[in-house]
C-alpha positions as CSV (number, residue, x, y, z in Angstrom):
1,M,37.9,81.9,11.6
2,T,37.9,79.2,8.9
3,E,36.7,80.5,5.5
4,A,33.3,79.1,4.6
5,F,33.3,76.4,1.9
6,D,30.8,74.0,0.3
7,P,31.6,70.4,1.2
8,D,29.4,69.2,-1.7
9,G,31.9,70.8,-4.0
10,I,34.7,68.5,-2.8
11,E,35.1,65.4,-5.0
12,Q,36.6,63.1,-2.4
13,A,34.2,60.7,-0.8
14,V,35.8,61.0,2.6
15,F,37.7,64.0,4.0
16,V,38.2,66.0,7.2
17,V,38.2,69.8,7.7
18,G,39.5,71.6,10.8
19,E,37.6,74.8,11.8
20,R,38.1,77.4,14.4
21,H,35.6,80.2,15.1
22,A,35.5,83.0,17.6
23,T,31.7,82.5,17.6
24,L,29.5,80.5,15.3
25,D,26.0,81.1,13.9
26,E,25.8,78.8,10.9
27,P,22.6,79.0,9.0
28,W,20.3,76.0,8.3
29,C,21.8,73.7,5.7
30,A,21.7,70.0,4.6
31,D,24.8,68.3,3.4
32,R,24.6,65.5,1.0
33,R,27.3,63.7,3.0
34,A,27.0,62.5,6.5
35,R,29.1,64.6,8.9
36,L,30.8,63.9,12.2
37,I,31.5,67.1,14.1
38,H,34.1,66.7,16.9
39,V,34.5,69.5,19.4
40,S,38.0,69.8,20.6
41,E,37.5,73.2,22.3
42,G,34.4,75.2,23.3
43,V,30.7,74.1,23.3
44,L,28.7,73.6,20.1
45,T,24.9,73.7,20.0
46,V,23.3,71.8,17.0
47,R,19.6,72.0,16.0
48,T,17.7,69.8,13.6
49,E,14.0,69.8,12.8
50,S,13.5,66.9,15.3
51,G,16.2,67.4,17.9
52,R,18.6,69.5,19.8
53,W,22.2,68.6,21.0
54,V,24.8,70.4,23.1
55,V,28.3,69.1,22.3
56,P,31.1,69.9,24.9
57,P,34.8,69.3,24.4
58,A,35.9,65.7,23.6
59,R,32.4,64.8,22.3
60,A,31.0,64.6,18.8
61,L,27.8,64.6,16.8
62,W,27.1,62.4,13.8
63,I,24.7,64.2,11.4
64,A,23.0,61.9,8.9
65,A,23.2,62.8,5.2
66,N,20.6,65.3,4.0
67,T,19.6,66.3,7.5
68,L,18.7,70.0,7.8
69,H,20.7,71.4,10.7
70,C,22.2,74.6,12.1
71,L,25.2,75.2,14.4
72,R,25.8,77.8,17.1
73,A,28.6,78.6,19.5
74,R,28.6,81.5,21.9
75,R,32.4,81.4,22.5
76,P,35.5,80.3,20.6
77,V,35.1,76.7,19.3
78,Q,37.5,74.3,17.6
79,L,35.9,71.7,15.4
80,Y,37.0,68.8,13.2
81,S,34.4,67.8,10.6
82,L,34.5,64.4,9.0
83,Y,32.5,64.2,5.8
84,V,31.5,60.8,4.4
85,A,29.6,59.9,1.2
86,T,27.4,57.2,2.5
87,D,25.0,56.7,-0.4
88,S,24.1,57.8,-3.9
89,A,22.8,61.1,-2.6
90,T,26.2,62.7,-3.4
91,N,28.0,63.0,-6.7
92,A,31.4,62.2,-5.1
93,P,33.2,59.1,-6.6
94,A,32.6,55.8,-4.8
95,D,35.1,55.0,-2.1
96,P,35.4,51.5,-0.8
97,A,36.3,52.9,2.6
98,A,32.9,54.6,2.9
99,D,31.1,51.4,1.9
100,R,32.8,48.9,4.2
101,A,32.4,50.7,7.6
102,P,29.0,50.1,9.3
103,L,28.6,53.8,10.1
104,P,25.6,55.3,12.0
105,T,22.4,55.8,10.1
106,Q,20.8,58.4,12.4
107,T,21.9,61.7,13.9
108,G,23.2,61.4,17.5
109,A,26.0,62.3,19.9
110,L,29.1,60.1,20.3
111,I,32.1,59.8,22.5
112,P,35.3,59.7,20.4
113,D,38.3,58.0,21.9
114,T,41.8,59.5,21.9
115,L,42.7,57.6,18.7
116,V,39.7,59.0,16.8
117,Q,40.6,62.5,18.0
118,A,44.2,62.0,16.8
119,L,43.1,60.6,13.5
120,L,40.8,63.5,12.9
121,A,43.5,66.0,13.5
122,A,45.9,64.1,11.2
123,A,43.3,63.7,8.4
124,A,42.5,67.5,8.5
125,D,46.0,68.0,7.1
126,L,45.4,65.9,4.1
127,P,44.7,67.7,0.7
128,H,41.2,67.7,-0.6
129,D,41.9,68.7,-4.2
130,H,42.9,65.2,-5.5
131,P,42.2,61.6,-4.6
132,P,44.1,60.4,-1.4
133,D,47.2,58.3,-1.8
134,E,47.5,54.8,-0.2
135,P,48.7,56.0,3.2
136,A,45.9,58.6,3.3
137,R,43.4,56.0,2.3
138,R,44.6,53.7,5.1
139,L,44.4,56.5,7.7
140,L,40.8,57.3,6.6
141,Q,39.8,53.7,6.7
142,V,41.0,53.3,10.2
143,L,39.2,56.5,11.2
144,L,35.9,55.2,9.7
145,D,36.3,51.8,11.4
146,R,36.8,53.5,14.7
147,V,33.9,55.9,14.3
148,A,31.6,53.0,13.5
149,G,32.2,51.6,17.1
150,L,31.9,54.8,19.1
151,P,29.5,54.8,22.1
152,A,26.6,57.1,22.3
153,A,26.5,60.2,24.6
154,P,23.4,61.5,26.4
155,L,23.6,65.0,24.9
156,G,20.5,65.2,22.8
157,L,16.8,66.0,23.2
158,N,14.0,65.0,20.8
159,W,11.9,67.9,19.7
160,P,8.1,67.5,19.4
161,G,6.6,67.9,15.9
162,D,3.1,68.9,16.9
163,P,2.6,72.7,16.9
164,R,1.0,72.7,20.3
165,A,3.8,70.8,22.0
166,Q,6.3,72.9,20.1
167,R,4.9,76.0,21.6
168,I,5.5,74.5,25.1
169,A,9.0,73.4,24.1
170,E,10.0,76.8,22.7
171,A,8.7,78.6,25.8
172,L,10.8,76.4,28.0
173,S,13.8,76.6,25.7
174,A,13.6,80.4,25.9
175,N,13.5,80.3,29.7
176,P,14.5,76.9,31.2
177,A,14.3,78.3,34.8
178,Q,10.6,79.2,34.6
179,S,8.6,77.3,37.3
180,L,5.2,77.0,35.5
181,V,3.7,73.5,35.7
182,L,2.5,71.6,32.7
183,E,-1.2,72.7,33.3
184,E,-0.1,76.4,33.0
185,L,2.2,75.8,30.1
186,A,-0.4,73.8,28.2
187,A,-3.1,76.4,28.8
188,A,-0.9,79.1,27.3
189,A,-0.3,76.8,24.3
190,G,-4.0,76.2,23.8
191,V,-4.0,72.5,24.7
192,T,-5.0,70.5,27.8
193,A,-2.4,69.2,30.1
194,R,-3.5,65.6,29.4
195,T,-3.1,66.1,25.7
196,A,0.3,67.9,26.1
197,A,1.6,65.0,28.3
198,R,0.5,62.5,25.6
199,L,2.1,64.5,22.8
200,F,5.4,64.7,24.6
201,A,5.5,61.0,25.4
202,K,4.5,60.1,21.8
203,E,6.8,62.5,20.0
204,T,9.9,62.7,22.2
205,G,9.9,59.2,23.8
206,Q,10.0,60.9,27.3
207,T,7.6,62.0,29.8
208,F,7.2,65.8,30.0
209,G,9.1,65.8,33.3
210,Q,12.0,63.8,31.8
211,W,12.1,66.0,28.7
212,R,12.1,69.2,30.8
213,Q,15.0,67.9,33.0
214,Q,17.0,67.0,29.9
215,L,16.4,70.5,28.4
216,R,17.7,72.1,31.6
217,L,20.8,69.9,31.7
218,L,21.6,70.8,28.1
219,A,21.1,74.5,28.9
220,A,23.4,74.0,31.8
221,L,26.1,72.6,29.6
222,E,25.9,75.7,27.4
223,H,26.2,78.0,30.4
224,L,29.0,76.0,32.0
225,G,30.9,76.0,28.7
226,A,30.7,79.8,28.7
227,G,32.5,79.9,32.0
228,E,29.7,80.6,34.4
229,S,29.8,79.3,38.0
230,V,28.0,76.2,39.1
231,T,25.7,78.2,41.4
232,Q,24.9,80.7,38.8
233,V,24.1,78.0,36.2
234,A,21.9,76.0,38.7
235,L,19.7,79.1,39.2
236,E,19.6,79.9,35.5
237,V,18.2,76.5,34.6
238,G,15.7,76.3,37.4
239,Y,17.3,74.8,40.4
240,N,17.1,76.7,43.7
241,D,19.0,73.9,45.5
242,V,22.6,73.7,44.0
243,S,23.2,70.3,45.6
244,S,20.2,68.9,43.8
245,F,21.4,70.3,40.5
246,I,24.9,68.8,41.1
247,A,23.3,65.4,41.9
248,V,21.1,65.4,38.7
249,F,24.0,66.5,36.6
250,R,26.3,63.8,37.9
251,D,23.6,61.1,37.3
252,A,23.2,62.3,33.7
253,F,26.8,62.9,32.7
254,G,28.9,60.9,35.1
255,D,30.7,63.8,36.7
256,T,30.0,66.9,38.7
257,P,29.5,70.3,36.9
258,A,32.8,71.7,38.3
259,R,34.8,68.8,37.0
260,Y,33.1,68.1,33.7
261,F,35.0,70.7,31.6
262,R,38.4,70.0,33.1
């Protein structure tokens, strides 16, 4: 396991850290730098106050600066974290590389190409205790330029802010397989089904049915990443028909559950 460190204690504006953990349960924190977390092995779950993401191998999550977040991994996970000083919120010295690249401004999942993955691994070997030399600066600049153009990945879920909708969301998160309909879930949360449906649409950008399906798919990624069988995962996230689960999974992620982690 990589020894814990404070990224805000590093003076460099841009740097990469490699991490390997047997399991991970990182407490809530907010970095003054933006952070790109690339998962090269294992499955990482990331929570913020307004969203949830499940990041499988060869995918990454960009976390905007000053965003409160926590990380969790149930099994061994290998990460590369790129830290970038994107504004005056950090005391790190100004770096032209950080200023030139049109980096993301909001938290979201991304699909790194093979060059980005190789650059992250190479940058993790660079020292952090003194300013980078010219070859290192060029490597970091190419990395930032490539990150700026990465496509988004459908690995996230907006979390409602209203306490009534949150109670429904937490109940489903604790047991994605439960078959209660919205009327029953809403009644348990002390709200009408009509109000609950309106809250989910307003605060998550999805209908309740769409939100629930995405929650189940993200839970499925976690279970599949832990090595569970497709049939077992389908049942655990609420599908009695495995074929239907496979079809929904393929539509969302572009591959079948059995092939996704190969």
